[in-house]
Phi, psi and omega in degrees: 000135185254153179301320183296344177291349184245022178268135174208159182274119180245109177301136184301328182291348178270356176277113186295126177264342178223155175284169172292160185304315177241151185303323189257025181245015176288166174285155182225121172263130180248125180247125173264101191298327183287327182256341183084002181292139176240130177243145177252113185231190173238162183302328180288357174269353188303315185301333184295342182268005183228150184233178181303132179095343175289164182215148171252147174235115182249177183252128182259019176294155180238130181282134174254158184287083193276344184264119180237162179233133184224171173239138179285141180301150178069300184281338182060024177297138179282128184232132171271130178242120181250112180290131177256303180199150175282129181266319182213116187292316186297317181264001178060047175271133179227144167274132181219168166247143178236150181210122002280134186288331185298340182270353189247117182237165177302133181100339178295151175242144181240134182249130186258349176207165185296329183272000179055039177289334174226124179233144179241137176250131179282121182245351179197152169260130181251317176219189180300323178250350185276142176220156169254126180249146168247120182274135180246123184195161174272350177293144181238151175055224182295338179299323178296311182297319179299317180286328176295313179296327180296337178274348184269170176232164181301128184277072178292149175297153186297337182283354173269105181238130185230090169286099188280069174285174185300321182293316180295316181297320179295319178295321178297311185293336177292327180269313183255063186296335185248013183225102180304145186299327181283354178249346187299311183295324180302325180271314191272343175268037178214135183274165177287349178270351189305124184216314185255111186290139179162002184254146174252007175214142181283144170287091196303320183298324180290344179297339183280347186273133178239170177296323179295319179294317178298324179294319179296322177294319180297320179299326178278000179086017180266130180260150178240127180241168178228155165231176180243128173222105183281101188285133179252187182291347177302338178293338180252357183289131181288144173281124188248008179237141180288323178276109186296335180294345182259000179280135178246133179254154179284146181289144176229145181282135178228152178224121177244119184275155175301326180296320178293319179301316179297319180294319178296316178301318180294317179296321177296316181299324183266007178055048180262167177282134173242115184252117174278127180261097178102151183293327181290329176291316179299317180296317179299317180296317181289335178292329187258015176281127179274179180295339179273003179084004180256150177278161180224154177295146187199143170221112184178217187232153175221141172234030182294133177241119184256124179215159183293146353276149181207136178263112180278140187252325192266296187269146174242011173215148187221120179251121188218174171265182171264122191256170183289155176303140175059025178272157179296330179293314178299320181299318179292319179301319179293329176295326181278312186268354184095127186303307184299318182291317181292318180293327175294320179294322179294321177298319178291324179298318177297316181298321184272000175077027174296152181265139185251160175098184185301326179263016185271199182273182190238159177225138174242124177249122179254121186254006182249000000 
């Protein structure tokens, strides 16, 4: 399978710049993979496709404010610093991305506020844009992390661009009358499952779930479980090779609990639907499948890349967003739902004006 097989024309106006007013009111496309039937529904129709004993598996990672802005010493050049992960807690070593990278060399210092309460020293180059920083501050322990995060902003994907002119702001305020625009992402780019901090990208499919939707599922006897997959910037990294077998993805930390394993085993025994919510959940589940076809408890890392053809073992339903052309997420969705069928559905989604991206609409693929 080639990268160019996942290319399609996506009008820029279909890339969602804001979420829907309520989490569970987005549009929902339902694909029946065995028959090829496509239905156009709304998120509040989701529960109707599941029965007692079925289960959803969502991601409980929590996004932290990873995007910060600093000034370089002496030149005062403005630098974007994107936090990736803490390397060493005691010495405050962090892996980051910097932009523009050409201006940042080993030994440079970056200042994040006028009072220099937090300063970072560049101690290593990791990639073309990657750097290792050592943070210098009088803050100790958790106090440092709290103040570092207070300087950051929600790490929205680059395709969300908002020139907040008067017309755009008026349209926003008409929908979000009680939620100021500078607070909206802080609330809505976080799922209701968010619990374990560690992600620099939101598990977009889980953004559609509300307490009301979970209650409707519960009334039907459907249970919702979580695993942890701390999503990194690899979710936005472009695939740069035509041969998909040569693409390498960045490792992400995942945690699969024994309780989830037991629930999956029970659902399999009773031939119930198991719905993975989001591509990162599907990848985590497929990473922990043993030779006997059963999942196992696990805490570690995965760099698994799923592309067609691929035999899925755990889930028989897949709840996802509409993703960007030639993205790793779209490639995985096509592996589950069938390349020809998924690309046909995407063509119809464009025609019908579905919204794409993290704040976009949803798709449910049923494989049973």
